[in-house]
N, C-alpha and C positions, 0 to 999 in steps of 0.2 A: 777387224773380220769378225760379221757375224756368223755364231753359228746360230743353225735352225734344228728344233729334234721335231720330228713328222713320227706318225705312225700311217700306216696307207691299208684301209681296211675294206677287200676285195671280197664281193659274193660272187662267188665261181654259179654258184650255183641258183643265181634270180637271175634273171633278164627283163631287167627296166631300160623304161625309155626316158628321155629326158622327161617329161611332161610328169613323172612317178616322181622325181627329186625331193619337190617340194612337199609330195606325203610323206616319202620317208625323214627329211626334216622335223615332219610335225609330230609322226609318233616320236621322235627320241627327246626332242622339245616337249613334251605330254607325258612324256614315262620321266623325264628328267628336270620338273618345272623348278625346284629349286634350286640348281644347278647351271650358273650362269657362262660357262661354256660352252653350253649349247644352243643356247638363245641370245637374244641381245635383250632381253625386258628385264627392267631393275623393279624394283618396288615402286609403289605408288603411281604403276602407271608410265614411268619413266622409260628411256631408251639408253643404252650404252652404245656409242657411233664409234667402239674402236674394232679393230677390226676380225672379223671373224677369229673366233681361235679352233671352231672346228667348220671343217669346208665341205661339203657335199658336191661333186660332181659326179 
């Protein structure tokens, strides 16, 4: 059996549309640019093709 740990953060005071999600992801990717959990970019313009650790829905 595989155990998956997760955290669900719901912003109830925001009204986001589907087209706003990439902006939210971009905000966190920029704010935490050195943390690969928030994006799939590696050093030297390479990419990590693993399953996303943080998902924005």
